[in-house]
N, C-alpha and C positions, 0 to 999 in steps of 0.2 A: 891352288888346291891340288892335292894328289889325285891321280887317276882312280876312278871307282873300281874297287875290287869286289867281284860278285862271289858271295859265299852262301852256304845254306846248311840246313839240317834236313835229312830225309828220313822218313819212317812211315808207319801206318799203325796207329794214328800218330800225328805229330802236333796237332793243334795245342796241346797242353805244354809244349816245350817253352822253357824260359831262355833257351840259347840265343835267339836273336837279340833280346833285350840286354843280356849279359855281354855278348860280344860287341854290340854296337856301343855300349857305354865304355867298355875297355878300349875300343878303337878310338873313340872320341878323345880319351885322355892322352893319347899319343899322336893325335892329329891325323889318323888314318881315315881315309874315305872308303867306307865299306857299305855294302848292301848285304844283309844277312837274312835270308828268307826261310820260312817253314815250307817244306815241300812234301806233300803227302803223295806217295806213290801207290797206285793200286797193286794189290797182290798179283804176283806173276808177271809184273812189268818192270822189274828193277833194272835189268840190263838195258832195255831200250830207253828207259827214263834217264839213266846215267849218260847214255849216248846223246840224248837231247840236251842235257845240262852241259856237256862238253861243247856241243855245237853252239850253245848260248853263252859260251865263254865264262862259265863258272870257274873260279880259280881253285876252289876246294869245297868239300862238303864233309859234314859229320854224318855218320850213318848210325841209326838207332834200330831198335827191334822193330820189325822182325827181319831186317835185311843184312845183318852182319855177316852171315855165312855167304849170302849172295855177293856181297862186296868182296869178300876174300876170293871167291871163285872167279870173279871177272877181273881181278887185279892183274896188272901186268908186271908189277914190281911190289914186293913186300919186304919190309925191313923188320928187324927184331924190335 
């Protein structure tokens, strides 16, 4: 079995997101071993929460409202 890849969607609120179900079904079709979590971040804590996710070895996250501008501001590399 492939190594577990930790992924997630962050936002506030985020409980309504279908992203985990969609991504886990997609990964299963290709034999990928992922964990895709809904992660609600308290307002004003985006940057520290992202640091925690990096420390917890998350491979990637999707960012939803209201944190898109925060994500852009703390990015170290942006592409077109």
